[in-house]
DRENZALUM-610030 format. One record per atom (N, C-alpha, C, O): residue in one letter; y, z, x. Coordinates in steps of 0.02 Angstrom, whole numbers, plus 50000, padded with zeros to 5 digits. Atoms other than C-alpha are relative to their C-alpha. Layout:
DRENZALUM-610030
AYZX ...
END
This chain:
DRENZALUM-610030
M499405000050042 M500005000050000 M500635000050044 M500665003550094 E499375000249963 E501754995850062 E500485005249972 E500615005649912 H499504995050019 H503005010150060 H500694997250014 H500904996650071 T499345003149993 T504715002450027 T500535005350014 T500575010349979 K499454995549983 K506195011150109 K500644995950000 K500764991850044 I499375003650008 I507885004750051 I500575004950014 I500685009649976 F499484995349979 F509325013350142 F500614999749953 F500854994349936 H499394999550040 H510775019450035 H500455005450031 H500215009950065 E499514995249975 E512355028950079 E500555000949948 E500854996149925 E499484998550049 E513545037649960 E500435005850024 E500205010250060 T499534994749981 T515075048649984 T500045005249945 T500075003649886 V499924994450046 V515195065749903 V500595004250025 V500625006050084 E499434995949982 E516815075649902 E500035006349958 E499865006349898 G499944993750036 G517115093749855 G500115005750049 G499915005250107 K499854994249957 K517695110649924 K500394997950062 K500325001150114 G499615002349943 G518885101050036 G499604996550053 G499844995550109 K500445003249952 K517425092350121 K499834993049976 K499824991649916 T500255006750015 T516865074350129 T499334999150035 T499294999550096 L500685000649973 L514995071650152 L499724993149986 L499954989649940 L500405006050013 L513825056850164 L499305002249978 L498995006450011 V500704999150019 V512195057150068 V499664993450016 V499824988249987 E500305006149975 E511085044550156 E499255000550007 E498975005950017 G500715000149990 G509295039150168 G499664994149965 G499984990549927 P500404996049953 P507915036450193 P500274999450071 P500404993950096 V499704999949934 V508575041650363 V499474998350053 V498955001550055 P500485001649946 P507695033250512 P499935005850049 P500415009550059 P500094994549952 P506955045350640 P500504999850057 P500705005150082 E499525000649945 E508125038550774 E500675003149981 E500995006450022 R499374997150024 R509625043450670 R499935007649993 R500395011350012 L500094992850008 L508905060650629 L500025003750066 L500285009250070 K500014996849934 K508635064450813 K500715001250026 K500825005850065 E499314999349977 E510505062250841 E500385005549963 E500915007749985 L499674995050041 L510935075050707 L499735007050015 L499205007750046 S500254993149996 S510775093950703 S499995002949930 S500335000449885 L500044996750065 L510335105350558 L500485005949997 L500565009650045 H499564994350011 H511585117650486 H499605006450008 H499035006849985 P500374993849988 P511105135450537 P499765003549936 P499315007749939 Q500224996950062 Q510955140550354 Q499394996749969 Q499124999149920 L500605003450025 L509515128350327 L499385003350032 L499065000450076 D500544996049969 D508205141650366 D499515002649948 D499175007649960 A500434997550053 A507235143450203 A499264999450019 A498855003549996 F500715001349985 F505605136750278 F499825002050072 F499275004450084 R500104998049930 R505765139550466 R500684999750035 R501184997850004 R499365000249963 R507105140850600 R500274992850000 R499884988150004 P499715006750005 P508325126050591 P499764995250055 P499644989350041 E500225004349946 E507795119350761 E499294997449987 E499144991549999 E500685002050015 E505975119150709 E499964995549939 E499574990849937 Q499985004250059 Q506375111850539 Q500264993050017 Q500034988049989 H499745006449978 H507365098050624 H499444995850029 H499394989850013 E500575003649971 E505815093150723 E499534997749945 E499264992149948 A500455001750055 A504785093350563 A500284994149960 A499904989749940 L499705005550037 L506025081850475 L499934993450037 L499804988250007 V500085006149959 V505965069350618 V499284997549994 V499164991549987 E500715001950005 E504055069450610 E499854996849933 E499484991949929 I500105002950066 I504095066150423 I500304993049996 I500004988449969 A499665006550001 A505335051850445 A499604994750037 A499674988750022 E500395004849960 E504135043750569 E499374997849963 E499064992849983 L500605001850038 L502715043150441 L500124993849958 L500684992849934 P499925006050041 P502405026650349 P500255001649930 P500664998049902 E499804998150068 E502585035550181 E500565005149999 E500855006549946 G499514994649997 G503795048950241 G500714997549992 G500894992150015 R499295001750007 R505615048850194 R500415006449996 R500215011349963 I499524994550001 I507075060550222 I500664997249973 I500914992250000 V499335001650023 V508685059250121 V500425006150016 V500245011749999 A499614994449972 A510065069850198 A500734999749978 A501014994349969 A499284999350009 A511805076150159 A500285001950068 A500085006950097 V499764999349931 V512795074750320 V500765000950001 V501134997249969 E499294999249985 E514485081450375 E500094999250075 E499855003350114 G499945001449929 G514985073950541 G499324998250029 G499024993250010 E500665001049970 E513395075450644 E499525005649981 E499035006950015 T500404994350021 T512675090150547 T499694998849932 T500044997049884 V500355000350065 V511365089550409 V500115006549964 V499955011949989 V499864993950039 V511905101750273 V499555000449939 V499585005349901 G500475000050055 G510575097250146 G499524994250008 G499684989250040 Y500505005349993 Y509005086750133 Y499465000749946 Y499385005949914 V500605000050042 V507505081950027 V499474996150038 V499624991150071 T500555003249963 T505795077050097 T499494997149952 T499364999949898 F500555003250037 F504435065450033 F499454998350051 F499604995650104 H500565001449955 H502705063950112 H499355000849962 H499355003449906 Y500654998950031 Y500855063650073 Y499865007549996 Y500085011350038 P500164992950005 P500175080450013 P499585002450059 P499224998550090 D500374997049945 D499455092250142 D499254999149989 D499004999649933 E500725001450005 E497625088750181 E499615006049972 E499045005149950 Y500354994150025 Y497175106650129 Y500145001349926 Y499865005949897 E499844999150071 E497905104849954 E499564995549957 E499334990249979 R500415004050045 R496945098349804 R500284993049989 R499914988349976 W499685006350015 W498215084449784 W499834994550050 W499954988650037 S500205005049950 S497555075849940 S499284997849991 S499064993050023 E500725001350005 E495745075749883 E499844993149972 E499314990349986 G500125006650027 G495915059449788 G500154994450049 G500014988550035 K499835005049948 K496515050649947 K500394994249970 K500244988349984 M499595005150034 M497805041349842 M500584998050044 M500985002250065 D499455002249957 D498995030649943 D500654999249960 D501184997949990 D499395000550040 D500215030049796 D500185006749967 D500525006949916 L499824993350023 L500345049049770 L500385003450056 L500105004850109 V499564997249949 V501805056649865 V500315006549974 V500505007049916 E499724993550018 E502445074549865 E500735000550019 E500924999050075 L499324997849984 L504265079449852 L499915007050027 L499825011849990 G500214993949968 G503975093149977 G500515005650002 G500345011449992 A499484994849993 A505635102149998 A500674997149983 A500814991249996 I499305001750009 I507435101649943 I500405006250017 I500285011649990 E499634994249975 E508685112950031 E500724998050013 E500854992650041 V499295001149987 V510575114250038 V500285006550030 V500155011950005 A499694994249968 A511555125850153 A500455003749950 A500785000649908 N499634995950048 N512375140350059 N500734997949992 N500994997749936 D499295001650002 D514145135150104 D500154993449964 D500724991949949 Y499915006650030 Y513865118050024 Y499714999649930 Y499684994249900 R500264999950068 R513105123349859 R500574999549950 R501145001349965 G499505000850051 G514025119549699 G500364993350004 G500854992249967 M499695006649993 M514465101749754 M499574994549968 M499744988649971 G500445005050030 G513035093249661 G499584996350051 G499344990850037 L500375003549948 L512145089049823 L499274999149985 L498984993849999 S500715000750017 S510385092449761 S499884994149953 S499424990249963 K500055005650047 K510635080449617 K500114993450035 K499744988650023 K499855006349966 K511395067149729 K499454998250049 K499284992350056 L500565001349954 L510005068949859 L499424996749963 L499124991949988 L500565002950039 L508705065449725 L500174993149974 L499764988549977 E499805006550027 E509685051149647 E499954994650054 E499694989150041 V500045004949945 V509845042249815 V499284998550019 V499114992950038 S500705000949982 S507995044849847 S499654994749959 S499204991249983 F500355004550046 F507505034349697 F500374993549988 F500144989349949 L499615006050012 L508845020849705 L499624993750019 L499214993750065 G500305006549984 G508315002649705 G499284999449980 G498944994650001 G500715000450022 G506635006349624 G499515000950057 G498934998750051 Q500434999749941 Q505925010649796 Q499395004649992 Q498935004450032 L500584995750012 L504735023649724 L499674998349932 L499305002449905 D500285001850065 D504265014249565 D499254998550003 D498924998449951 N500725001249994 N502525010349633 N499635006350022 N499075005950048 T500264993749974 T502215028749670 T500035005549946 T500495005749906 I499974993750038 I501765044849579 I500305005250046 I500015006950098 V499674994849960 V502975057849646 V499915006749963 V500065007249904 F500094993550032 F502565076149613 F500315005450045 F500395004550105 T499794994149963 T503265092949664 T499715006249968 T499675006749907 T500274993750025 T502495110149648 T500545005350009 T500765006650065 E499484994949999 E503765123549604 E499695007049996 E499385008749946 Y500264993149998 Y503295141349655 Y500595004850003 Y501055004050044 Y499434995650005 Y504445155649611 Y500135003750065 Y500705005750078 W499904996249938 W504175164149780 W500384995950053 W500584998650105 H499595004149955 H505065149449865 H500734999849978 H501164997250015 W499335000850028 W506615151049756 W500485005250029 W500295010950042 D499494995649972 D508235158649822 D500325004149944 D500905002949926 L499754995950055 L508435171449684 L500565004650023 L501025006149985 E499514995149976 E509435183349793 E500704996950006 E501194999749981 S499345003049990 S510845171349841 S500304997549935 S500914997949924 T499745002950062 T510975163249670 T500145005349947 T500555004249903 G499934994950051 G510825179349569 G499674998249935 G499775001549884 L500345002150061 L509745170049444 L499355003749990 L499035005850039 S500674997450014 S508225177049357 S499494994550014 S499664988750023 V500545004949989 V506545168649385 V500034994549948 V499954988649964 W500025005050054 W506675159949216 W500624995650001 W500584989649985 D499405004149995 D508475154249240 D499944995150059 D500174989450054 Y500095004449942 Y508015147249412 Y499524994349982 Y499624988550000 R500485005250021 R506525138149338 R500344994849956 R500244988849965 K499655004650044 K507635130649203 K500474995550041 K500534989550027 M499565003949957 M508865125149337 M499614994650037 M499834988950042 M500405004849963 M507485116649437 M499744994549953 M499734988649972 E500225005150048 E506795107949282 E500564995149984 E500454989149983 N499445004350016 N508515101349238 N500184995450058 N500364989650049 L499875004049941 L508775095449417 L499514994250005 L499714988550016 M500515005249993 M507135085949422 M500034994949944 M499864989049954 K499955004750056 K507445078249251 K500524994550013 K500504989249981 N499505005149983 N508925068949327 N499684993750029 N499974988350025 V500355005849973 V507665057549412 V499344998949962 V498864996149989 D500565001250045 D506425057449266 D499365003550021 D498815001250004 M500594995949986 M505255070549337 M499935005049943 M500425008349923 V500114995750058 V504465080449195 V499415004750013 V499015003650059 W500544995049994 W503295095349174 W499334996949982 W499274993549931 F500685002150013 F501435091349185 F499555006250002 F499655010650043 A500494994550000 A500015103349143 A499504999050056 A499374993450078 T500515000149948 T498715107849274 T499615006549998 T499845011549971 D500384993849993 D497345120449308 D499995002450073 D499585006650092 D499954997849930 D497845122449491 D500115007550003 D500595010049973 P499954992750001 P497575141049529 P500675002850024 P500925007649996 E499364997449976 E499165143349630 E500564999249949 E500965003749939 I499485001050051 I500255135749495 I499885004549941 I500355007249911 C500174995850058 C499335145449360 C500075007450014 C500025011549969 S499984993049983 S499535161749455 S500625003649973 S500645009749971 H499404996950030 H501265164549378 H500294995049950 H500344989149966 P499775004650052 P501985157149217 P500654996350017 P500814991349985 A499395003549981 A503615152249304 A499864994150045 A500274989550050 N500185005649957 N502725140849426 N499884993849957 N499684994349899 C500115006050039 C502595122749373 C499894993950044 C500064993850103 L500115006549968 L502085105049418 L500474995049966 L500444994149905 M499545005050026 M503435091749398 M499794993250029 M499634992750088 V500285006549980 V502955073249405 V500444994349974 V500714994649919 R499715006350022 R503735056049398 R499494994550015 R499314993450072 V500475005649993 V502535041649368 V500424993650001 V500714991849950 G499615006249994 G503365025749431 G499764994749952 G499164994349937 K500175004950052 K503415011349309 K499534994550025 K499264990749985 K500455005149973 K502385000349427 K499335003050022 K498924999650053 V500634996649981 V500975013049452 V499444997649954 V499514997749893 P500555002450041 P499295006049393 P499655005749962 P499675011449984 Q500324995150042 Q498315014949257 Q499455003850037 Q499355009850025 E500544996649965 E496865018749374 E500275005650045 E499925010650057 S499704994649960 S498055029049484 S500205005849956 S500145011649976 V499834994750047 V498675038649333 V499385004149982 V499405010249979 E500634996650017 E496865042749287 E499755004050059 E499485009550050 A500214996349940 A496475047849467 A500415006350008 A500155011650027 F499574994149995 F497965059649466 F499815005049946 F499825011149959 D500234995450053 D497375066949299 D499395003950022 D499325009850006 R500604996549976 R495715071149381 R500175005350051 R499835010450056 L499784994949953 L496635080349518 L500345005849964 L500265011649984 R499654994850037 R497695089849392 R499525004849966 R499655010849963 F500474995950039 F496185096049294 F499314999650031 F498874996050006 R500645000049965 R494765099249413 R499455003249958 R498865001349963 Q500504996250037 Q493895111249291 Q499914997649928 Q499595001049889 R499995001950071 R494095101249130 R499314999549969 R499235000649909 F500665001050029 F492235097949111 F499595006449998 F499015006349979 M500354993750002 M491775116249128 M500165004049939 M499845009249927 Y499804996250059 Y492615121848967 Y499534998349942 Y499615000949887 
END
């Protein structure tokens, strides 16, 4: 399967700042940039920077970034699911995970998360792909936002709906371990029916045991 990467660049202004939201960012470009020190939700910024470059180098990998000057202040990642997750068991080349979306605290409230996602899907470049994301409440920044678990979940659902990602049911144990966790999915309009059925089998591994 061919993974189409169509570069887009848009300007975002707010809080007296002018940013570029660009991507998919080539690894060569990412290497020239640095990560804002507040981008530490998953690992130290220096280590996360290396991880983003590695993702950008993958055939299916893509990074869309919000950049001020030479500093990444927000990003979203797309890549194949981890080999240890159930979502990789179908070995589907048209199933891609929206792995992470992060914006530095000082740049929140500018609509960057929404813009990052919108740029990611521009030009129909993911229309031949099923894109999914697993939302776990223990990854959410409840402390900084002051939101409850349920308000944060609603915020994430509304964010994902901007790019037509919707809630899908599953029997995945990690997602089912807390009612706020959820699976959000966008089935591209060019995805064949056999891929939709294969993804359904991944979503409900235990369906024939009931």
